[in-house]
VOPAGU-2260 file (C-alpha; in pm, 1 decimal, decimal comma):
REM VOPAGU-2260
SITE   aa  ch    i         X         Y         Z
SITE  MET   A    0    1207,4   -6157,5      10,4
SITE  LYS   A    1    1056,6   -6067,4    -329,7
SITE  ARG   A    2     779,6   -5876,0    -155,7
SITE  PHE   A    3    1039,8   -5685,1      46,9
SITE  CYS   A    4    1233,4   -5597,6    -268,3
SITE  PHE   A    5     913,1   -5466,2    -423,1
SITE  LEU   A    6     844,0   -5242,6    -123,9
SITE  ILE   A    7    1184,7   -5075,6    -132,7
SITE  PRO   A    8    1131,4   -4880,1    -460,5
SITE  CYS   A    9     778,2   -4796,0    -350,8
SITE  ALA   A   10     917,3   -4648,5     -29,9
SITE  PHE   A   11    1171,0   -4446,5    -227,1
SITE  LEU   A   12     895,4   -4317,6    -457,5
SITE  PHE   A   13     684,4   -4220,2    -157,7
SITE  ILE   A   14     977,4   -4038,5       4,8
SITE  PHE   A   15    1062,5   -3862,2    -323,8
SITE  PHE   A   16     698,0   -3755,7    -369,1
SITE  PHE   A   17     681,2   -3631,1     -10,3
SITE  ILE   A   18    1007,6   -3434,7     -41,3
SITE  SER   A   19     898,5   -3286,7    -374,8
SITE  LYS   A   20     571,0   -3174,7    -223,8
SITE  SER   A   21     739,3   -3030,5      82,7
SITE  ASN   A   22     981,6   -2835,0    -138,1
SITE  ALA   A   23     699,6   -2690,4    -347,7
SITE  GLN   A   24     664,0   -2315,8    -303,7
SITE  VAL   A   25     302,8   -2262,0    -203,8
SITE  GLU   A   26     162,6   -1911,2    -155,7
SITE  ARG   A   27    -188,6   -1804,5     -63,3
SITE  TYR   A   28    -343,7   -1466,1    -132,2
SITE  GLU   A   29    -672,6   -1350,7      13,0
SITE  ARG   A   30    -908,1   -1096,8    -145,6
SITE  VAL   A   31    -657,2    -956,1    -394,3
SITE  VAL   A   32    -747,6    -757,6    -704,9
SITE  LEU   A   33    -722,8    -926,1   -1046,1
SITE  TYR   A   34    -589,8    -702,8   -1322,9
SITE  CYS   A   35    -534,2    -873,6   -1657,4
SITE  ILE   A   36    -444,9   -1196,5   -1836,1
SITE  ASN   A   37    -158,2   -1189,7   -2087,2
SITE  ASP   A   38      -5,5   -1448,6   -2317,2
SITE  VAL   A   39     357,0   -1516,6   -2216,0
SITE  ASP   A   40     536,0   -1762,6   -2444,1
SITE  GLY   A   41     208,8   -1936,1   -2520,7
SITE  ARG   A   42     102,1   -1953,2   -2156,8
SITE  ALA   A   43    -169,5   -1751,1   -1985,0
SITE  SER   A   44     -21,5   -1522,6   -1718,6
SITE  ILE   A   45    -245,2   -1338,4   -1472,8
SITE  THR   A   46    -150,2   -1018,5   -1288,9
SITE  PHE   A   47    -296,4    -974,8    -941,6
SITE  ASP   A   48    -236,9    -793,0    -612,5
SITE  GLY   A   49    -104,7    -493,2    -805,5
SITE  PHE   A   50     218,5    -647,9    -930,8
SITE  ARG   A   51     231,1   -1024,7    -875,1
SITE  LYS   A   52     214,1   -1264,1   -1168,6
SITE  ALA   A   53     149,9   -1636,7   -1201,4
SITE  PHE   A   54      59,3   -1880,2   -1478,2
SITE  LEU   A   55    -287,2   -2023,8   -1531,3
SITE  THR   A   56    -303,4   -2381,6   -1663,0
SITE  GLN   A   57    -571,7   -2623,9   -1775,2
SITE  ASP   A   58    -550,9   -2774,9   -1427,8
SITE  SER   A   59    -621,2   -2444,0   -1252,4
SITE  ILE   A   60    -945,4   -2463,7   -1056,3
SITE  ILE   A   61   -1147,6   -2148,6   -1123,2
SITE  SER   A   62   -1470,8   -2077,9    -938,2
SITE  GLU   A   63   -1677,8   -1802,4    -781,8
SITE  ALA   A   64   -1822,3   -1763,7    -436,1
SITE  THR   A   65   -2132,8   -1563,7    -522,3
SITE  SER   A   66   -2476,3   -1720,4    -554,2
SITE  ASP   A   67   -2569,5   -1480,3    -833,8
SITE  SER   A   68   -2646,4   -1705,2   -1130,0
SITE  SER   A   69   -2572,2   -1423,5   -1374,8
SITE  PHE   A   70   -2214,3   -1417,9   -1253,0
SITE  SER   A   71   -2059,8   -1756,1   -1310,3
SITE  ILE   A   72   -1690,5   -1807,6   -1380,4
SITE  SER   A   73   -1563,3   -2162,7   -1410,8
SITE  ASN   A   74   -1290,1   -2156,9   -1674,1
SITE  LEU   A   75   -1008,7   -1945,3   -1816,0
SITE  SER   A   76   -1214,0   -1806,8   -2103,8
SITE  GLU   A   77   -1489,6   -1680,8   -1873,7
SITE  LEU   A   78   -1233,6   -1534,6   -1634,6
SITE  LYS   A   79   -1058,9   -1348,8   -1915,0
SITE  GLU   A   80   -1387,0   -1202,8   -2038,3
SITE  ALA   A   81   -1491,4   -1096,0   -1686,9
SITE  ILE   A   82   -1161,1    -918,6   -1616,8
SITE  GLY   A   83   -1178,8    -721,5   -1941,3
SITE  LYS   A   84    -906,5    -553,0   -2143,8
SITE  ILE   A   85    -640,6    -298,8   -2056,2
SITE  PRO   A   86    -680,0      39,8   -2231,8
SITE  ASP   A   87    -527,9     136,4   -2563,3
SITE  TRP   A   88    -287,3     381,7   -2403,5
SITE  ASP   A   89    -207,8     551,8   -2734,9
SITE  SER   A   90    -568,3     669,4   -2769,3
SITE  VAL   A   91    -610,9     807,2   -2416,1
SITE  LYS   A   92    -679,6    1181,7   -2386,1
SITE  ILE   A   93    -760,5    1438,1   -2118,0
SITE  GLY   A   94   -1119,3    1403,7   -1993,8
SITE  ASP   A   95   -1125,8    1024,9   -2044,8
SITE  ALA   A   96   -1232,0     769,5   -1786,1
SITE  VAL   A   97    -945,0     523,3   -1826,2
SITE  GLY   A   98   -1022,5     161,8   -1745,4
SITE  LYS   A   99   -1381,8     130,7   -1864,7
SITE  GLU   A  100   -1274,2    -166,0   -2075,9
SITE  LEU   A  101   -1186,6    -349,8   -1755,9
SITE  GLY   A  102   -1538,9    -320,7   -1620,2
SITE  ASP   A  103   -1594,2    -412,8   -1257,2
SITE  VAL   A  104   -1305,5    -502,6   -1030,7
SITE  LEU   A  105   -1276,3    -867,3    -930,5
SITE  GLU   A  106   -1138,5    -959,5    -589,0
SITE  ALA   A  107   -1019,9   -1319,3    -555,4
SITE  SER   A  108    -842,0   -1565,2    -330,1
SITE  LEU   A  109    -562,8   -1769,5    -488,0
SITE  ARG   A  110    -342,7   -2064,9    -411,2
SITE  VAL   A  111     -21,1   -2048,1    -613,4
SITE  GLU   A  112     226,3   -2334,6    -628,3
SITE  ASN   A  113     562,6   -2293,3    -800,4
SITE  ASN   A  114     431,6   -1986,2    -983,9
SITE  GLU   A  115     122,8   -2168,7   -1116,1
SITE  VAL   A  116    -229,6   -2092,1   -1001,5
SITE  LYS   A  117    -380,2   -2409,2    -858,1
SITE  GLU   A  118    -699,8   -2254,2    -724,1
SITE  LEU   A  119    -864,2   -1919,5    -793,8
SITE  MET   A  120   -1194,6   -1824,2    -634,7
SITE  ILE   A  121   -1372,3   -1497,4    -712,1
SITE  ASP   A  122   -1482,5   -1352,6    -378,3
SITE  ARG   A  123   -1671,1   -1047,9    -496,9
SITE  ARG   A  124   -1731,1    -812,9    -786,2
SITE  LEU   A  125   -1731,8    -437,1    -723,2
SITE  LYS   A  126   -1781,1    -120,1    -919,8
SITE  ARG   A  127   -1437,6      28,2    -982,0
SITE  PRO   A  128   -1381,4     346,0    -777,0
SITE  VAL   A  129   -1334,3     651,7    -997,1
SITE  VAL   A  130   -1009,6     825,0    -898,3
SITE  GLY   A  131    -920,1    1157,5   -1054,4
SITE  VAL   A  132    -568,7    1214,2   -1188,3
SITE  SER   A  133    -488,1    1583,9   -1179,5
SITE  TRP   A  134    -407,0    1792,4   -1488,9
SITE  THR   A  135     -30,8    1828,8   -1537,7
SITE  GLY   A  136      -5,2    2152,4   -1734,1
SITE  GLU   A  137     -67,3    2030,1   -2086,5
SITE  ASN   A  138    -373,6    1912,9   -2273,2
SITE  VAL   A  139    -225,4    1580,3   -2374,2
SITE  PHE   A  140    -194,2    1256,6   -2179,0
SITE  SER   A  141     141,5    1294,0   -2004,9
SITE  GLY   A  142     392,4    1029,2   -1902,0
SITE  GLY   A  143     337,6    1107,8   -1534,5
SITE  GLN   A  144     -37,5    1063,5   -1571,5
SITE  ARG   A  145      10,9     728,5   -1744,3
SITE  VAL   A  146     232,2     589,9   -1466,9
SITE  VAL   A  147     -29,2     687,0   -1207,9
SITE  SER   A  148    -319,9     562,0   -1421,2
SITE  GLU   A  149    -161,7     220,2   -1473,5
SITE  ALA   A  150     -98,8     182,9   -1101,0
SITE  LEU   A  151    -459,6     276,6   -1024,6
SITE  LEU   A  152    -596,0      20,2   -1270,6
SITE  LYS   A  153    -371,2    -256,3   -1140,0
SITE  ASN   A  154    -495,8    -190,2    -789,0
SITE  GLY   A  155    -867,6    -198,7    -862,7
SITE  MET   A  156    -954,2     159,1    -957,2
SITE  GLN   A  157   -1050,3     359,0   -1264,6
SITE  ALA   A  158    -856,1     671,8   -1362,1
SITE  TYR   A  159   -1040,0     987,4   -1465,9
SITE  LEU   A  160    -807,9    1238,1   -1636,1
SITE  ILE   A  161    -931,1    1566,0   -1490,0
SITE  PRO   A  162    -939,5    1859,3   -1736,4
SITE  GLN   A  163    -774,4    2189,4   -1646,6
SITE  ILE   A  164    -937,2    2363,1   -1350,0
SITE  LYS   A  165    -956,3    2741,3   -1379,4
SITE  ASP   A  166   -1212,3    2832,4   -1113,0
SITE  GLU   A  167   -1444,0    2694,6    -844,7
SITE  ALA   A  168   -1711,6    2611,7   -1102,7
SITE  ASP   A  169   -1463,8    2377,6   -1274,4
SITE  CYS   A  170   -1397,3    2210,1    -937,5
SITE  ASP   A  171   -1767,7    2141,2    -891,4
SITE  GLN   A  172   -1798,2    2012,3   -1246,5
SITE  PHE   A  173   -1490,8    1789,2   -1265,3
SITE  LEU   A  174   -1436,9    1672,8    -905,4
SITE  SER   A  175   -1785,1    1611,0    -766,4
SITE  ASN   A  176   -1813,5    1247,0    -873,8
SITE  LEU   A  177   -1466,8    1136,6    -762,7
SITE  GLU   A  178   -1411,6     873,6    -494,4
SITE  GLY   A  179   -1036,6     937,9    -486,3
SITE  PHE   A  180    -771,9    1177,5    -615,0
SITE  VAL   A  181    -403,3    1171,7    -717,3
SITE  MET   A  182    -183,6    1469,1    -806,1
SITE  PRO   A  183     134,4    1371,7   -1001,0
SITE  GLY   A  184     462,4    1564,6   -1009,2
SITE  GLY   A  185     568,8    1844,5   -1241,6
SITE  THR   A  186     738,0    2183,0   -1265,9
SITE  ASN   A  187     801,4    2443,9    -992,8
SITE  MET   A  188     533,1    2662,4    -837,0
SITE  ASN   A  189     544,3    3040,6    -859,9
SITE  PRO   A  190     698,0    3166,0    -530,9
SITE  GLN   A  191     465,2    3466,7    -541,5
SITE  LEU   A  192     200,5    3222,0    -412,6
SITE  TYR   A  193     384,5    3214,3     -79,6
SITE  GLY   A  194     518,2    3569,9     -72,7
SITE  GLU   A  195     862,6    3522,0    -226,1
SITE  VAL   A  196    1037,6    3603,7    -553,2
SITE  PRO   A  197    1237,2    3355,2    -765,8
SITE  TYR   A  198    1610,8    3341,9    -712,1
SITE  PRO   A  199    1888,2    3167,7    -912,0
SITE  HIS   A  200    1849,0    2791,2    -902,1
SITE  GLY   A  201    1511,5    2848,8    -739,2
SITE  SER   A  202    1167,5    2854,1    -896,5
SITE  ALA   A  203    1214,4    2810,1   -1270,5
SITE  LYS   A  204     997,9    2692,5   -1559,5
SITE  ILE   A  205     693,1    2835,8   -1382,1
SITE  ASP   A  206     345,0    2742,2   -1507,3
SITE  ASP   A  207      82,8    2973,4   -1354,9
SITE  ALA   A  208    -204,8    2782,6   -1515,4
SITE  ARG   A  209    -103,4    2463,9   -1339,5
SITE  ASP   A  210     -52,3    2653,5   -1011,8
SITE  THR   A  211    -413,1    2773,4   -1028,7
SITE  ASN   A  212    -531,1    2422,9   -1113,5
SITE  ASP   A  213    -339,2    2257,5    -830,1
SITE  VAL   A  214    -428,0    2502,1    -554,1
SITE  LEU   A  215    -798,5    2508,2    -640,9
SITE  ALA   A  216    -819,7    2130,6    -683,8
SITE  THR   A  217    -632,2    2059,2    -359,8
SITE  ARG   A  218    -847,0    2294,8    -155,1
SITE  TRP   A  219   -1166,8    2146,0    -299,4
SITE  ILE   A  220   -1052,3    1786,8    -242,1
SITE  LEU   A  221    -953,7    1856,5     118,4
SITE  ARG   A  222   -1271,7    2051,8     188,3
SITE  HIS   A  223   -1486,9    1762,7      63,1
SITE  ASN   A  224   -1275,1    1494,5     235,3
SITE  VAL   A  225   -1200,7    1303,1     -85,7
SITE  PRO   A  226    -920,8    1048,7     -19,8
SITE  GLY   A  227    -607,1    1162,8    -197,8
SITE  LEU   A  228    -238,3    1122,2    -274,2
SITE  TRP   A  229      -9,4    1415,0    -365,2
SITE  ILE   A  230     326,4    1323,6    -525,4
SITE  CYS   A  231     644,7    1537,8    -550,0
SITE  ARG   A  232     520,5    1873,5    -683,1
SITE  GLY   A  233     187,5    1751,0    -549,8
SITE  VAL   A  234     303,7    1757,7    -186,5
SITE  GLN   A  235     448,9    2103,8    -250,8
SITE  ALA   A  236     109,8    2218,0    -384,5
SITE  LEU   A  237     -52,1    2060,7     -78,6
SITE  ASN   A  238     165,9    2273,4     149,5
SITE  VAL   A  239     120,9    2594,5     -49,9
SITE  SER   A  240    -256,6    2546,8     -73,1
SITE  ARG   A  241    -270,8    2540,7     307,8
SITE  GLY   A  242     -69,9    2863,0     341,4
SITE  GLY   A  243     275,7    2706,1     359,8
SITE  ALA   A  244     592,5    2785,6     165,0
SITE  LEU   A  245     865,7    2602,2     -23,5
SITE  ILE   A  246    1240,8    2569,1     -20,1
SITE  GLN   A  247    1313,2    2700,1    -368,7
SITE  ASP   A  248    1634,3    2500,7    -410,5
SITE  VAL   A  249    1733,7    2223,8    -171,2
SITE  PRO   A  250    2113,7    2233,4    -237,7
SITE  THR   A  251    2121,2    2613,2    -186,6
SITE  TYR   A  252    1912,7    2582,3     129,8
SITE  LEU   A  253    2139,5    2311,5     274,9
SITE  ALA   A  254    2451,9    2510,8     187,3
SITE  THR   A  255    2305,3    2810,7     373,1
SITE  LEU   A  256    2261,4    2592,4     683,0
SITE  VAL   A  257    2625,2    2483,2     651,8
SITE  LEU   A  258    2738,1    2848,0     637,3
SITE  LYS   A  259    2531,4    2916,3     949,9
SITE  ASP   A  260    2696,9    2621,1    1128,2
SITE  GLU   A  261    2358,1    2453,8    1166,1
SITE  ILE   A  262    2498,4    2161,1     965,4
SITE  PRO   A  263    2862,4    2053,5    1024,3
SITE  TYR   A  264    3069,2    2119,5     711,7
SITE  GLN   A  265    3212,6    1766,0     740,1
SITE  LYS   A  266    2868,8    1630,4     644,2
SITE  ALA   A  267    2838,7    1849,4     334,9
SITE  GLU   A  268    2968,1    1806,1     -18,7
SITE  PRO   A  269    2969,0    2108,3    -253,4
SITE  ILE   A  270    2787,2    2088,7    -586,2
SITE  PRO   A  271    2940,8    2275,6    -881,6
SITE  ASP   A  272    2731,7    2573,0    -992,8
SITE  LYS   A  273    2696,0    2537,6   -1369,0
SITE  GLY   A  274    2412,8    2783,4   -1419,8
SITE  ALA   A  275    2040,3    2805,2   -1357,4
SITE  PRO   A  276    1728,7    2745,6   -1566,7
SITE  GLY   A  277    1523,3    3032,5   -1704,3
SITE  LEU   A  278    1218,2    3161,7   -1519,3
SITE  VAL   A  279     952,7    3032,0   -1757,4
SITE  VAL   A  280     936,6    2732,2   -1987,4
SITE  ALA   A  281    1047,8    2926,1   -2295,9
SITE  ASP   A  282    1360,6    3067,5   -2129,5
SITE  PRO   A  283    1701,7    2909,6   -2191,9
SITE  ASP   A  284    1936,9    2815,7   -1911,1
SITE  VAL   A  285    2140,0    3118,2   -1801,9
SITE  PRO   A  286    2471,9    3146,8   -1619,4
SITE  CYS   A  287    2469,2    3264,0   -1257,2
SITE  MET   A  288    2702,1    3541,9   -1139,1
SITE  PRO   A  289    2848,4    3523,5    -886,3
SITE  ARG   A  290    2875,1    3149,1    -838,4
SITE  HIS   A  291    2664,7    3010,6    -556,1
SITE  PHE   A  292    2745,1    2763,3    -280,5
SITE  ARG   A  293    2521,3    2458,5    -323,1
SITE  ALA   A  294    2566,4    2131,0    -137,1
SITE  ILE   A  295    2436,1    1784,8     -59,6
SITE  VAL   A  296    2438,4    1661,7     300,5
SITE  ASN   A  297    2489,3    1309,9     438,5
SITE  GLY   A  298    2537,0    1187,0      81,9
SITE  VAL   A  299    2167,4    1238,4      -6,4
SITE  ASN   A  300    2110,3    1335,6    -368,9
SITE  HIS   A  301    1749,4    1444,0    -427,5
SITE  PHE   A  302    1770,8    1469,7    -804,9
SITE  SER   A  303    1710,2    1145,7    -994,6
SITE  ALA   A  304    1852,1     920,8    -723,2
SITE  ARG   A  305    1748,3     695,5    -436,7
SITE  HIS   A  306    1791,5     752,5     -65,1
SITE  SER   A  307    1652,6     618,7     260,4
SITE  LEU   A  308    1388,3     740,6     500,2
SITE  GLY   A  309    1607,4     694,3     804,2
SITE  SER   A  310    1734,8     361,1     937,6
SITE  ARG   A  311    1676,7     117,0    1219,8
SITE  GLU   A  312    1906,2     324,7    1438,0
SITE  ARG   A  313    1759,3     659,9    1333,3
SITE  PRO   A  314    1398,3     624,9    1214,7
SITE  GLU   A  315    1262,2     910,5    1003,2
SITE  ILE   A  316     894,5     807,8     972,6
SITE  SER   A  317     705,8     960,1    1263,7
SITE  ALA   A  318     514,1     753,2    1516,2
SITE  ASP   A  319     245,3    1023,0    1482,5
SITE  SER   A  320     182,8     928,2    1119,5
SITE  LYS   A  321    -179,8     835,9    1047,3
SITE  PHE   A  322    -138,6     724,9     684,9
SITE  LEU   A  323     226,9     670,8     586,7
SITE  LEU   A  324     334,1     453,0     879,2
SITE  PRO   A  325      56,1     193,2     828,9
SITE  ILE   A  326     145,3     177,3     458,0
SITE  VAL   A  327     518,4     123,6     508,7
SITE  GLY   A  328     472,0     -89,7     820,2
SITE  ARG   A  329     787,7      39,0     991,6
SITE  ASN   A  330     939,1     372,0    1089,1
SITE  TYR   A  331    1207,7     374,4     821,1
SITE  TYR   A  332    1246,4     263,3     460,2
SITE  PRO   A  333    1578,8     189,6     287,4
SITE  SER   A  334    1518,0     322,8     -62,3
SITE  VAL   A  335    1279,5     582,4    -204,8
SITE  LEU   A  336    1305,0     754,0    -543,5
SITE  SER   A  337    1372,8    1129,6    -541,2
SITE  TRP   A  338    1348,2    1359,1    -839,5
SITE  HIS   A  339    1318,9    1717,1    -715,8
SITE  HIS   A  340    1510,3    2025,8    -609,5
SITE  GLN   A  341    1230,9    2194,2    -411,8
SITE  ALA   A  342    1054,5    2083,2     -93,2
SITE  ALA   A  343     821,6    2201,1     182,1
SITE  ASP   A  344     976,9    2471,4     401,2
SITE  PRO   A  345    1003,5    2329,5     756,9
SITE  ASP   A  346     959,2    2680,4     900,5
SITE  ARG   A  347     636,6    2740,7     706,0
SITE  ILE   A  348     418,7    2428,9     710,1
SITE  GLY   A  349      60,4    2477,4     594,0
SITE  GLU   A  350    -228,7    2492,3     836,3
SITE  GLY   A  351    -348,9    2150,9     950,3
SITE  LEU   A  352     -58,0    1961,1     793,2
SITE  THR   A  353     167,1    1724,7     988,0
SITE  VAL   A  354     527,5    1642,7     893,4
SITE  VAL   A  355     558,3    1262,5     912,2
SITE  ALA   A  356     882,8    1176,7     730,0
SITE  ARG   A  357    1223,9    1323,3     651,3
SITE  SER   A  358    1530,3    1217,9     456,9
SITE  PRO   A  359    1867,2    1182,4     638,8
SITE  ASP   A  360    1957,6    1543,6     552,1
SITE  GLY   A  361    1642,0    1673,9     721,8
SITE  ILE   A  362    1439,6    1750,6     406,3
SITE  ILE   A  363    1065,3    1686,1     449,8
SITE  GLU   A  364     954,7    1373,4     262,4
SITE  ALA   A  365     587,8    1341,6     362,9
SITE  LEU   A  366     298,1    1554,8     487,4
SITE  GLU   A  367     -44,9    1443,5     608,4
SITE  PHE   A  368    -374,4    1627,9     647,9
SITE  GLN   A  369    -489,5    1412,6     934,0
SITE  ALA   A  370    -832,2    1573,1     975,4
SITE  ASN   A  371    -944,2    1381,7     664,7
SITE  ASP   A  372    -999,0    1010,3     607,3
SITE  PHE   A  373    -691,4     983,7     383,7
SITE  ALA   A  374    -474,6    1273,3     265,9
SITE  LEU   A  375    -106,1    1193,1     215,4
SITE  GLY   A  376     160,9    1381,7      24,3
SITE  THR   A  377     507,9    1241,4     -44,4
SITE  GLN   A  378     813,9    1409,3    -190,2
SITE  PHE   A  379     933,2    1072,2    -323,8
SITE  HIS   A  380     795,3     893,9    -632,2
SITE  PHE   A  381     637,4     570,4    -511,4
SITE  GLU   A  382     430,7     548,0    -832,1
SITE  TYR   A  383     739,1     455,3   -1037,9
SITE  ASP   A  384     830,5     185,4    -786,7
SITE  ALA   A  385     500,5      12,4    -866,1
SITE  ASN   A  386     664,6     -87,4   -1198,2
SITE  ASN   A  387    1019,2    -138,6   -1068,5
SITE  GLU   A  388    1195,3    -466,5   -1151,3
SITE  ASP   A  389    1266,9    -519,8    -781,9
SITE  GLN   A  390     970,8    -702,1    -624,7
SITE  GLU   A  391    1009,1    -537,8    -284,9
SITE  LEU   A  392     996,1    -193,8    -446,8
SITE  GLN   A  393     693,2    -303,4    -650,8
SITE  ARG   A  394     518,8    -402,2    -329,7
SITE  PHE   A  395     617,2     -70,3    -173,4
SITE  GLY   A  396     487,1     133,5    -467,0
SITE  CYS   A  397     158,7     -54,4    -493,1
SITE  SER   A  398      96,5     -31,0    -119,0
SITE  PHE   A  399      12,8     341,0    -151,0
SITE  PHE   A  400    -251,9     273,9    -415,5
SITE  LYS   A  401    -389,1     -19,5    -215,5
SITE  ALA   A  402    -428,4     209,4      85,5
SITE  LEU   A  403    -625,5     454,7    -128,2
SITE  TYR   A  404    -841,9     169,0    -262,9
SITE  ARG   A  405    -916,8      32,2      83,6
SITE  CYS   A  406   -1010,8     376,7     214,7
SITE  VAL   A  407   -1253,4     430,1     -74,2
SITE  LEU   A  408   -1420,3      93,1     -14,5
SITE  ASP   A  409   -1446,0     156,1     359,4
SITE  ARG   A  410   -1621,8     485,9     292,1
SITE  ARG   A  411   -1877,2     309,6      71,1
SITE  THR   A  412   -2003,4     106,0     365,1
SITE  ARG   A  413   -2063,5     401,9     597,6
């Protein structure tokens, strides 16, 4: 009887241990990129896979799979030294190779339990791909360049801040050593590039120097088949560089379609006309006379708002997509970030470009140059989602940079 009484608590302990183990949240990650180790409330936190974070403890098993005796990582201190340091962002300037302090990229496999790393094995060490971040119209490190640069570093690449390109010789000098390329957003392009003149609410705050830079850089990158991403103004420059044109103002364009009965008026909502910006950066905003009919359609606001790329019932990502569809993994996406009033003109798409996504109001959201290994332009800002508080949006944002990284590595083995 005493022996039986002794077994009862042991059985309960066993059951409790088993239930606790079964309730533990265990996640495994294969061949993900390690980014940095930070101190969070006295605990070491590692960032990996672009955006994920987990704590390292004294019990974490750290090892490496290589037989190279000069590369041996077996503890937290050695891991921290091998990963390197993130840049001093305040000291970054145009022409810099950002991320040299991080050294080589480390790919690892991890087992994470309840947000703690239990096992971490370094699978391989690689030279970080050098990815150029295009000049944004000023000779200082801009906010848009920083967002892109941080995303590149988190996903295993190094960012080279390309100086201003004025001619073909600059292209050869600044672009020849790149393994990848990203063009961030910015101001409007001069409509003279595609045979039009500016109109109210249309092409304002024009920067001809950046137009020259973007067209020359894009043509060189495409001609040399350098994997690339073009974001917002970038996708507009992609279209113009291939002989296409732009919608100078999306609300005015949509309102015109309403007046032509090509869009039912029930789907449209007028936007008050409060004036238009000046033509160049130094100009003030000026009133428009007479007032113009501008509208949003299907509730989609393209300026500083989120909207979907279709839905399950009405997908807006094309089955013909070579680059975007594999990244998203489905033919719609519920929430992308828009911050623009211009877009590619559906009646004048550049030579060799394929429309692969639209918003619910019909505006083009993505173009691909499918003759190349990887050339994708999006009207939406996935780069900001890489730092969004929502984990699904973080995954979405990082997936574009991961696709660029994988393409670069694949090309190395050819």
